[in-house]
C-alpha positions in Angstrom: -284.2 160.2 32.1 -282.2 156.9 32.0 -281.6 155.2 28.7 -284.0 152.5 27.6 -282.1 149.4 26.6 -283.7 147.4 23.8 -283.2 143.6 24.3 -282.0 141.7 21.3 -284.1 138.9 19.9 -282.7 135.4 20.4 -282.0 133.2 17.4 -283.1 129.5 17.6 -279.4 128.5 17.8 -279.0 130.9 20.8 -282.1 129.4 22.4 -280.7 125.9 22.0 -277.5 126.9 23.7 -279.4 128.5 26.6 -281.5 125.3 26.9 -278.3 123.5 28.1 -277.8 125.8 31.1 -279.2 124.8 34.4 -279.3 126.4 37.9 -275.9 126.0 39.5 -274.0 125.9 36.2 -271.1 128.4 36.0 -268.5 130.0 33.7 -265.0 131.1 34.3 -264.9 133.2 31.2 -265.9 136.4 33.1 -263.6 137.6 35.8 -265.4 140.8 36.7 -268.6 141.4 38.6 -270.7 144.6 38.5 -271.1 146.5 41.8 -273.4 149.6 42.0 -272.4 152.4 44.4 -272.8 156.1 45.0 -269.9 158.1 43.6 -268.4 161.3 45.0 -271.2 163.3 43.4 -273.8 161.2 45.1 -274.9 159.7 41.8 -275.3 155.9 41.3 -272.4 154.5 39.4 -271.2 151.0 38.4 -267.8 149.5 39.2 -266.3 146.1 38.7 -265.0 143.7 41.3 -262.4 141.0 40.4 -263.9 137.5 40.8 -263.2 134.0 39.5 -266.4 133.5 37.5 -270.2 133.6 37.6 -272.8 131.1 38.8 -276.3 131.1 37.5 -278.8 131.2 40.4 -282.0 131.5 38.3 -284.2 128.3 38.3 -283.7 126.1 35.3 -287.3 126.5 34.2 -286.9 130.3 34.0 -283.6 130.1 32.1 -285.3 128.3 29.2 -288.5 130.4 29.4 -288.1 132.8 26.5 -291.3 134.9 26.8 -291.1 138.6 27.1 -290.2 139.8 30.5 -288.0 136.8 31.2 -285.0 138.1 29.4 -282.5 138.1 32.3 -280.9 135.6 34.7 -279.5 136.2 38.2 -275.9 135.4 38.8 -273.5 135.4 41.8 -269.7 135.6 41.8 -267.3 132.8 42.4 -264.6 134.1 44.8 -261.5 132.9 46.6 -262.4 132.3 50.2 -260.5 132.2 53.4 -260.0 128.6 54.7 -262.3 129.4 57.7 -265.1 130.4 55.3 -264.6 127.3 53.2 -264.9 125.2 56.3 -268.1 127.0 57.4 -269.6 126.5 53.9 -268.7 122.8 53.9 -270.2 122.4 57.4 -273.3 124.4 56.3 -272.9 126.9 59.2 -273.2 130.0 57.0 -275.9 131.1 54.6 -273.5 133.7 53.1 -271.8 131.4 50.6 -272.2 128.0 48.9 -270.0 125.4 47.2 -270.4 123.8 43.9 -270.2 120.0 43.5 -267.9 120.4 40.5 -265.9 123.2 42.1 -263.4 125.1 40.0 -260.9 125.1 43.0 -261.0 123.9 46.5 -260.9 127.4 47.9 -263.6 128.8 45.6 -267.1 129.5 46.9 -270.2 131.2 45.5 -270.6 134.5 47.3 -274.3 134.8 48.0 -274.0 138.3 49.4 -273.7 139.7 45.9 -276.2 139.3 43.1 -276.5 140.8 39.6 -278.8 140.2 36.6 -277.5 139.7 33.1 -279.2 139.3 29.7 -279.7 135.7 28.8 -278.0 136.4 25.5 -274.8 137.2 27.3 -274.5 133.6 28.5 -274.5 132.2 24.9 -270.8 132.8 24.0 -269.6 131.7 27.5 -268.1 128.3 28.3 -270.7 126.5 30.4 -269.3 124.3 33.3 -271.8 121.8 34.9 -272.1 122.7 38.5 -273.8 119.6 39.8 -274.0 116.0 38.7 -277.4 115.0 40.0 -280.9 116.3 40.8 -280.2 115.6 44.5 -277.1 117.8 44.8 -278.6 120.5 42.6 -281.6 120.4 44.9 -279.3 120.8 47.9 -277.9 123.9 46.2 -281.4 125.3 45.7 -282.1 124.8 49.4 -279.0 126.8 50.2 -280.4 129.6 48.1 -283.7 129.3 49.9 -281.9 129.4 53.2 -280.1 132.6 52.2 -283.0 134.5 50.6 -286.3 133.1 52.1 -285.4 132.6 55.8 -288.3 133.2 58.1 -287.9 136.1 60.5 -289.1 134.9 63.9 -290.4 137.5 66.3 -287.6 138.9 68.4 -289.0 137.3 71.6 -288.5 133.9 70.1 -285.4 134.6 68.0 -283.5 136.0 70.9 -284.7 133.4 73.4 -285.5 129.7 72.6 -284.6 129.8 68.9 -281.2 131.2 69.7 -280.6 128.6 72.4 -281.5 125.8 69.9 -279.2 127.3 67.3 -276.3 127.6 69.7 -276.7 124.1 71.2 -277.0 122.4 67.9 -274.0 124.3 66.4 -271.9 123.6 69.5 -272.7 119.9 69.8 -273.2 118.8 66.2 -269.6 117.9 65.5 -268.9 116.3 68.9 -268.5 112.6 69.5 -271.1 112.6 72.2 -274.7 111.7 72.9 -275.7 115.3 72.1 -273.7 115.3 68.9 -275.4 112.1 67.8 -278.8 113.7 68.4 -278.2 116.7 66.3 -276.6 114.7 63.5 -279.8 112.6 63.5 -282.1 115.6 62.8 -283.2 116.7 59.4 -284.5 120.0 60.7 -286.4 121.7 63.6 -289.6 123.5 62.7 -291.7 125.8 64.8 -295.5 125.9 65.0 -297.4 128.9 66.5 -301.1 128.7 67.2 -303.0 130.6 66.0 -299.9 132.4 64.5 -296.6 134.1 65.3 -298.2 137.6 65.4 -300.7 136.8 68.1 -299.7 137.7 71.6 -300.0 134.6 73.9 -299.9 132.2 71.0 -299.0 128.6 71.8 -295.6 127.5 70.4 -294.4 124.0 69.7 -291.1 122.7 68.1 -291.1 119.8 65.7 -287.8 117.9 65.6 -287.8 116.1 62.2 -285.6 113.0 62.2 -283.4 112.2 59.3 -283.7 109.2 57.1 -283.5 105.9 59.0 -280.1 104.9 57.5 -278.6 108.2 58.7 -279.8 108.1 62.3 -277.3 108.0 65.1 -279.8 108.5 67.9 -283.3 107.2 68.7 -286.4 109.3 69.0 -286.3 108.8 72.8 -282.7 110.1 72.9 -283.6 113.1 70.8 -286.5 113.9 73.0 -284.4 113.6 76.1 -281.7 116.0 74.7 -284.3 118.6 73.7 -286.3 118.5 76.9 -283.0 118.8 78.8 -282.2 121.9 76.8 -285.6 123.4 77.4 -285.1 123.0 81.2 -281.7 124.6 81.2 -280.7 128.2 82.0 -279.7 128.7 78.3 -283.4 128.3 77.2 -285.0 131.7 78.1 -288.8 131.7 77.4 -290.7 134.9 76.6 -293.6 134.2 79.0 -295.3 137.5 78.2 -295.4 136.9 74.5 -295.8 133.1 74.0 -297.1 130.0 75.8 -295.3 126.7 75.8 -297.3 124.0 74.1 -297.5 120.6 75.8 -295.4 118.8 74.8 -293.0 121.6 73.8 -290.9 119.3 71.6 -292.4 116.6 69.3 -290.0 114.2 67.6 -291.4 113.3 64.2 -290.3 111.6 61.0 -290.7 113.0 57.5 -293.6 110.5 57.0 -295.4 111.2 60.2 -295.6 115.0 59.9 -298.7 116.2 58.0 -298.5 118.4 55.0 -300.6 121.0 57.0 -298.1 121.0 59.9 -295.2 121.4 57.4 -296.8 124.3 55.6 -298.0 126.1 58.7 -294.6 125.8 60.5 -291.4 127.6 60.0 -287.9 126.1 59.9 -285.2 127.3 62.3 -282.0 128.1 60.4 -280.1 124.9 61.3 -279.3 123.6 57.8 -275.8 122.5 58.9 -277.3 119.8 61.1 -278.4 117.9 58.0 -275.6 119.0 55.6 -274.3 116.2 53.4 -271.9 114.0 55.3 -269.4 111.5 54.0 -270.0 108.2 55.8 -268.1 105.0 55.4 
């Protein structure tokens, strides 16, 4: 039987220290990260991987919640990344890693493919570095975590057909100085509605193209609609006729204010977070 580990009580001073930690804060004091694996005897063992530090992924409210059963926090390692991965993270084209606003080094990223839990008490002696300077940037980090761990799994018929076509088109055109590029830079996200639901054969499917904030727009609603309707009529856009029906209209261009809460909660977002990644604009 495995050993039962008794968790130490936290003193008030330790609790006060932990109250300063927030989601996205990090430490460079710890340069090893635990990895569980099967050893040669086929028994689970723990090894250590060299890293640059740890980032706290647990939500701030749970970090400072000291009730029994909330004694741990989730952490991910900071690693040195290849320039191509750094570029993908900065462009938002990968959910596998994230970058901190107050990064420890330009080539450091948070590796979201690896997670571990540590006792809250272990954070107390570590030097805390503030990861983000505002609620807005911290919220963007939280959305990156959501993208990585809470992405909706569309049915294969949609994922391998129209959803893939939208992903490829937006990824290929987003950075271009073209009419199509301006369209995808003007979108906050694209959401999918299925009526009555995604599990019903023959369900009606509609795409909601949610425009970005007005000051960030590079294309009009009419231009966005023209681009998406053109994509839907192309050979790239293969529709699973046996599984789903195209709604009329297939694409609706909406603003964050015009979409209803019901439509938002009953729709699912296509993984296109890079189209609304933070951009430096003069």
